[in-house]
C-alpha positions as CSV (number, residue, x, y, z in Angstrom):
1,M,42.0,-66.8,-0.7
2,M,39.7,-68.9,-2.8
3,F,36.7,-67.9,-0.5
4,K,37.6,-64.2,-0.9
5,N,37.8,-64.5,-4.7
6,K,34.4,-66.2,-4.8
7,L,32.9,-63.5,-2.6
8,A,34.3,-60.7,-4.7
9,L,32.8,-62.4,-7.8
10,A,29.4,-62.7,-6.1
11,I,29.5,-59.0,-5.2
12,L,30.3,-58.1,-8.8
13,A,27.4,-60.3,-10.1
14,A,24.7,-58.7,-8.0
15,G,22.1,-57.1,-10.1
16,I,23.3,-58.9,-13.2
17,S,21.7,-62.3,-12.2
18,T,20.3,-63.3,-15.6
19,Q,23.7,-63.5,-17.1
20,A,25.2,-65.2,-14.1
21,A,22.5,-67.9,-14.0
22,A,22.9,-69.1,-17.5
23,A,23.4,-72.9,-18.0
24,E,25.7,-74.4,-20.7
25,I,23.6,-76.5,-23.1
26,G,26.4,-77.8,-25.3
27,E,29.4,-77.1,-27.5
28,F,29.2,-77.0,-31.2
29,N,32.2,-76.4,-33.5
30,G,34.1,-75.0,-30.6
31,T,31.3,-72.6,-29.6
32,K,29.8,-73.0,-26.1
33,L,26.1,-72.2,-26.1
34,S,24.3,-71.3,-22.9
35,I,20.7,-70.4,-22.1
36,G,19.4,-68.5,-19.1
37,G,16.8,-66.2,-17.7
38,Y,13.9,-66.6,-15.3
39,V,10.1,-66.9,-15.2
40,K,8.5,-64.6,-12.6
41,A,4.9,-64.4,-11.4
42,E,4.1,-61.2,-9.5
43,G,1.1,-59.6,-7.9
44,V,1.3,-55.9,-6.9
45,V,-1.1,-54.1,-4.6
46,D,-1.1,-50.4,-5.4
47,M,-2.1,-48.1,-2.5
48,P,-1.6,-44.6,-4.0
49,D,-1.8,-41.5,-1.9
50,D,-4.4,-40.2,-4.3
51,G,-6.8,-42.7,-5.8
52,D,-8.2,-46.1,-5.1
53,Q,-6.3,-49.3,-4.1
54,D,-6.0,-51.8,-6.9
55,F,-4.2,-55.1,-7.7
56,E,-2.2,-56.0,-10.8
57,G,-0.8,-59.4,-11.7
58,S,1.7,-60.1,-14.4
59,M,4.3,-62.5,-15.9
60,R,5.8,-59.8,-18.1
61,E,9.1,-59.5,-16.3
62,S,10.0,-63.0,-17.4
63,R,13.1,-63.1,-19.6
64,L,15.2,-65.4,-21.7
65,N,18.8,-65.1,-22.9
66,V,21.2,-67.0,-25.1
67,S,24.9,-66.6,-25.2
68,A,27.7,-68.1,-27.4
69,A,31.3,-68.1,-26.5
70,K,34.5,-69.4,-28.1
71,E,38.2,-68.8,-28.3
72,V,39.6,-67.6,-31.6
73,N,43.4,-67.2,-32.2
74,G,43.9,-66.7,-28.5
75,H,41.0,-64.2,-28.1
76,K,37.9,-64.7,-26.1
77,L,34.8,-64.0,-28.2
78,K,31.2,-63.8,-26.8
79,A,27.8,-62.9,-28.1
80,F,24.8,-62.4,-25.8
81,V,21.1,-61.7,-26.6
82,E,18.3,-61.3,-24.0
83,G,14.6,-60.3,-24.2
84,D,11.6,-59.9,-21.9
85,F,7.9,-59.0,-22.5
86,W,7.6,-55.3,-21.7
87,D,7.6,-54.1,-25.4
88,N,4.0,-53.1,-25.8
89,N,1.8,-51.2,-23.3
90,T,-1.5,-53.0,-23.8
91,A,-4.7,-52.6,-22.0
92,P,-4.8,-53.9,-18.4
93,D,-7.1,-56.8,-19.3
94,D,-5.0,-57.8,-22.4
95,T,-2.7,-60.8,-21.7
96,T,-0.9,-60.7,-25.1
97,Y,2.5,-59.0,-24.8
98,A,5.3,-58.5,-27.2
99,M,8.9,-59.5,-26.6
100,R,11.5,-56.6,-26.5
101,L,15.2,-56.6,-26.9
102,R,17.1,-56.0,-23.6
103,H,20.6,-56.9,-24.5
104,A,22.5,-57.7,-27.7
105,Y,26.2,-57.3,-27.5
106,I,29.5,-58.7,-28.7
107,G,32.5,-59.1,-26.4
108,V,36.1,-59.6,-27.5
109,D,38.6,-59.9,-24.6
110,N,38.2,-56.7,-22.6
111,L,36.0,-54.9,-25.2
112,T,32.2,-55.0,-25.2
113,V,30.1,-53.4,-28.0
114,G,26.3,-53.4,-28.3
115,Q,23.1,-52.7,-26.5
116,T,23.7,-53.5,-22.8
117,W,24.0,-51.9,-19.4
118,N,25.4,-48.4,-19.4
119,G,28.5,-47.3,-17.5
120,Q,26.4,-45.8,-14.7
121,F,24.8,-49.2,-14.0
122,F,28.2,-51.0,-13.7
123,A,29.3,-48.2,-11.3
124,N,26.4,-48.9,-8.9
125,A,24.3,-52.0,-9.4
126,P,27.0,-54.6,-8.4
127,F,27.5,-52.6,-5.2
128,D,23.8,-52.3,-4.2
129,V,21.6,-54.6,-2.1
130,E,18.8,-56.8,-3.5
131,M,15.5,-55.2,-4.5
132,V,12.4,-56.6,-6.1
133,N,10.9,-53.3,-7.5
134,F,11.1,-53.5,-11.3
135,W,10.4,-49.7,-11.6
136,G,12.7,-48.4,-8.9
137,L,15.9,-50.3,-9.0
138,G,18.8,-48.0,-8.2
139,T,16.8,-45.1,-6.8
140,G,19.2,-42.7,-5.2
141,T,22.1,-43.6,-7.4
142,I,23.4,-42.1,-10.6
143,A,22.0,-45.2,-12.4
144,G,18.4,-45.0,-11.1
145,N,16.6,-44.3,-14.4
146,G,15.5,-47.5,-16.1
147,A,14.5,-45.6,-19.3
148,V,18.1,-45.1,-20.2
149,V,19.9,-48.0,-18.5
150,R,20.5,-49.8,-21.7
151,P,21.4,-47.4,-24.5
152,D,21.1,-48.5,-28.2
153,L,24.9,-48.7,-28.4
154,V,27.5,-48.9,-25.7
155,V,31.2,-49.5,-25.8
156,H,33.0,-50.8,-22.6
157,Y,36.7,-51.3,-22.2
158,T,37.9,-52.9,-19.0
159,L,41.4,-53.2,-17.7
160,G,41.7,-54.6,-14.2
161,G,39.4,-52.5,-12.1
162,L,39.2,-49.7,-14.6
163,R,36.1,-49.4,-16.9
164,L,35.9,-46.8,-19.7
165,T,32.5,-46.3,-21.4
166,A,31.2,-44.4,-24.3
167,Q,27.4,-44.7,-25.0
168,D,24.7,-43.4,-27.3
169,P,24.0,-39.9,-25.9
170,V,20.6,-39.1,-24.4
171,W,20.5,-35.8,-26.3
172,S,20.1,-36.9,-30.0
173,Q,22.1,-33.8,-31.2
174,A,25.1,-34.2,-28.9
175,A,28.5,-33.7,-30.5
176,F,30.0,-36.9,-28.9
177,P,28.9,-39.9,-26.8
178,D,28.0,-39.8,-23.1
179,L,31.1,-40.8,-21.2
180,V,31.8,-42.7,-18.0
181,A,35.1,-43.6,-16.3
182,A,35.0,-45.8,-13.3
183,Y,37.4,-47.8,-11.1
184,S,36.5,-50.7,-8.8
185,Y,38.5,-52.0,-5.9
186,R,37.8,-55.2,-4.0
187,T,39.5,-56.5,-0.8
188,G,38.5,-59.0,1.8
189,G,34.9,-59.4,0.6
190,H,34.4,-55.6,0.4
191,A,34.0,-53.7,-2.9
192,F,34.3,-50.0,-3.7
193,N,33.7,-47.9,-6.9
194,L,34.4,-44.4,-7.9
195,A,33.0,-43.0,-11.2
196,V,33.0,-39.8,-13.2
197,T,30.4,-39.1,-15.8
198,G,30.3,-36.4,-18.6
199,R,27.9,-35.6,-21.3
200,D,26.9,-32.8,-23.8
201,V,23.6,-31.2,-22.7
202,S,21.6,-28.8,-24.7
203,T,20.9,-25.5,-22.9
204,E,18.2,-24.4,-25.5
205,V,15.1,-26.0,-24.1
206,G,12.4,-26.8,-26.7
207,T,8.8,-25.7,-26.5
208,D,7.9,-29.3,-25.5
209,P,9.6,-29.9,-22.1
210,L,9.7,-33.7,-22.7
211,S,11.3,-33.5,-26.2
212,D,14.7,-32.4,-27.6
213,A,13.4,-32.0,-31.1
214,D,13.5,-28.1,-31.0
215,N,16.8,-27.8,-29.2
216,G,19.4,-25.7,-30.9
217,D,23.2,-26.0,-30.9
218,D,24.0,-24.3,-27.6
219,S,25.2,-26.8,-25.0
220,E,27.3,-27.3,-21.9
221,F,29.3,-30.2,-20.7
222,G,27.9,-31.6,-17.5
223,V,30.1,-33.6,-15.1
224,A,29.1,-35.7,-12.1
225,V,30.9,-37.9,-9.5
226,S,29.6,-41.1,-8.0
227,A,30.9,-43.3,-5.2
228,A,29.6,-46.7,-4.1
229,A,30.6,-49.4,-1.6
230,K,29.4,-52.8,-0.6
231,L,30.7,-54.2,2.7
232,Q,30.3,-57.9,3.8
233,F,30.3,-58.8,7.5
234,A,29.5,-62.5,7.9
235,D,25.8,-62.8,7.1
236,T,25.2,-59.0,6.9
237,T,25.7,-56.9,3.7
238,L,25.8,-53.1,3.8
239,A,25.6,-51.0,0.7
240,L,26.2,-47.2,0.5
241,S,26.3,-44.8,-2.5
242,A,26.3,-41.1,-3.2
243,F,26.6,-38.8,-6.3
244,T,26.4,-35.2,-7.2
245,G,26.9,-33.1,-10.3
246,E,25.4,-31.7,-13.5
247,G,24.1,-33.7,-16.5
248,A,23.3,-36.6,-14.3
249,A,19.5,-36.1,-13.7
250,V,18.4,-38.0,-16.7
251,Y,20.5,-41.0,-15.7
252,A,19.4,-40.8,-12.0
253,G,15.7,-40.6,-12.9
254,W,14.8,-37.3,-11.3
255,G,15.5,-33.7,-12.4
256,Y,14.0,-30.3,-13.3
257,N,10.6,-31.8,-14.4
258,G,10.6,-34.7,-11.9
259,A,10.8,-38.2,-13.3
260,T,10.9,-37.5,-17.0
261,G,11.9,-40.8,-18.6
262,A,14.5,-40.5,-21.3
263,S,14.1,-36.7,-21.8
264,Q,17.5,-34.9,-21.6
265,D,15.7,-31.7,-20.5
266,A,15.6,-33.2,-17.0
267,D,19.1,-31.5,-16.6
268,V,18.2,-28.0,-17.7
269,D,16.4,-25.2,-15.9
270,A,13.7,-24.2,-18.5
271,A,13.6,-20.6,-17.1
272,T,17.3,-19.8,-17.4
273,G,18.8,-22.5,-19.6
274,D,21.3,-23.4,-16.9
275,L,22.3,-26.9,-16.0
276,I,20.8,-28.0,-12.7
277,K,22.7,-30.0,-10.1
278,T,21.3,-33.3,-8.8
279,T,22.5,-35.0,-5.6
280,G,21.5,-38.4,-4.4
281,F,22.4,-41.1,-1.9
282,S,21.3,-44.6,-1.0
283,A,21.8,-46.9,2.0
284,G,20.8,-50.5,2.4
285,V,21.4,-53.6,4.5
286,T,20.7,-57.3,3.7
287,Q,20.6,-59.8,6.5
288,K,20.9,-63.6,5.8
289,F,18.7,-65.1,8.5
290,A,19.2,-68.7,7.3
291,A,20.7,-70.6,4.4
292,N,17.4,-70.1,2.5
293,L,16.0,-66.8,4.0
294,R,17.2,-63.2,3.6
295,G,15.8,-59.8,4.0
296,T,16.7,-56.3,2.9
297,V,15.9,-52.7,4.0
298,R,16.9,-49.9,1.6
299,Y,16.4,-46.1,1.3
300,G,17.3,-43.9,-1.6
301,Q,16.7,-40.3,-2.6
302,V,17.6,-37.8,-5.3
303,E,17.3,-34.0,-5.0
304,A,17.3,-31.4,-7.8
305,D,18.6,-28.0,-6.8
306,E,16.1,-26.3,-9.2
307,V,12.7,-27.7,-10.2
308,S,9.8,-26.5,-12.4
309,S,7.1,-24.4,-10.7
310,A,4.7,-27.1,-11.6
311,M,6.5,-29.6,-9.3
312,D,5.3,-30.3,-5.8
313,E,8.6,-32.0,-4.8
314,D,12.3,-31.3,-5.4
315,T,13.4,-34.6,-3.9
316,F,12.4,-38.1,-4.9
317,K,12.4,-40.6,-2.0
318,M,11.9,-44.4,-2.0
319,T,12.0,-47.0,0.8
320,N,12.1,-50.8,0.1
321,V,11.7,-53.6,2.6
322,N,11.7,-57.2,1.4
323,L,11.9,-60.8,2.6
324,I,12.9,-63.6,0.2
325,Y,12.8,-67.3,0.8
326,T,14.6,-69.8,-1.5
327,Y,12.1,-72.7,-1.5
328,M,14.5,-74.8,-3.6
329,P,17.6,-74.0,-5.6
330,G,16.6,-71.6,-8.4
331,L,13.1,-70.9,-7.0
332,D,12.6,-67.8,-4.8
333,V,9.3,-66.6,-3.3
334,G,9.0,-63.3,-1.5
335,I,7.3,-60.1,-0.6
336,E,8.4,-56.5,-0.8
337,W,6.8,-53.3,0.7
338,R,7.8,-50.0,-0.8
339,D,6.9,-46.4,-0.5
340,Q,7.7,-43.4,-2.7
341,N,6.8,-39.8,-2.5
342,A,6.3,-39.1,-6.2
343,G,5.3,-41.1,-9.3
344,N,8.1,-42.6,-11.4
345,R,6.7,-40.8,-14.5
346,P,4.6,-37.6,-14.2
347,P,1.0,-37.8,-15.6
348,T,0.6,-36.4,-19.1
349,A,-2.3,-36.1,-21.6
350,A,-1.2,-39.4,-23.2
351,S,-0.5,-41.5,-20.1
352,S,-0.6,-41.8,-16.4
353,S,2.2,-42.6,-14.0
354,M,3.4,-46.1,-14.3
355,R,4.1,-46.2,-10.6
356,P,2.1,-43.7,-8.6
357,E,3.0,-41.8,-5.4
358,G,2.3,-43.9,-2.4
359,Q,2.8,-47.5,-1.2
360,Q,3.0,-50.9,-2.9
361,V,3.2,-54.5,-1.8
362,E,4.5,-57.1,-4.2
363,M,4.3,-60.8,-3.8
364,F,6.3,-62.9,-6.3
365,A,7.6,-66.3,-7.3
366,K,10.7,-66.5,-9.5
367,Y,12.3,-69.5,-11.1
368,S,15.8,-68.7,-12.5
369,F,17.6,-71.1,-14.9
């Protein structure tokens, strides 16, 4: 029974490693302080379908977190703050980067309030396999868009396997928060999650397809359903997920205008003002070859039933294959090959795609503490 409980906790912690890796540094006036995070060196070879091959090295993904926890009048109180170095988009040859806020939240017993993972993330990431790609985690799930994965304000309430979430809406003029209700069930090392999402979406598309500044008051309520499972068979882990519905494109990272970052117009057909439906799925397997060596193969895709006439694709597809070696406890080195059929962000007059269509190979070393 103890082994099963530990295994269930390990499944839950997948994808939230920075919080799980924190080390306690002391107790002061009844408050336990912990520090965690990781330092990661990565080198990425871009092999775009259109354009020249290039290489980019970076330490910007490195992150640091601090947490404080204590018990007050029988209640568990926690505060958590984390940052990394992706705040400013400087020139490629500039090595000075600003720190940005990733997480800042307060937890009291079963209630969490602050900037942290959205409800879609918790309905999928703990049930997925391990990926290295910083720009494509969760592709194929309802939580695939990193641009909205940590809203400015989130409220989570958990009770057993039930998680109820209200979060800062993507559409700035929404009448109420974006909502997620999810239930997780774990048994014998396996884990399952079923989630329902709902949000107020404007149906008056502005003149700028990437802005909601001109949107009027007309809106519709978009509902989507997501299911995810993680199955453990000795040294083999299998992960499956699927979702479908309206109002989910901006959270999935693919919609009417392709990969449109944080724009809520991803969910609306600009020609008719109707909500589009997005459908996605992912499948992955991780094999533990030895105590210190593991590998993963994963495929994910998202399809929009209506897309702009300017779009070449109605489906975003990504494949990841990685091999990770734990050189010593806390220190991982590895390599990942990935391929995607469209850029993570479409080119605009102001910027180019952060991750272009085509293949990439990433080599990395990561020390977690």
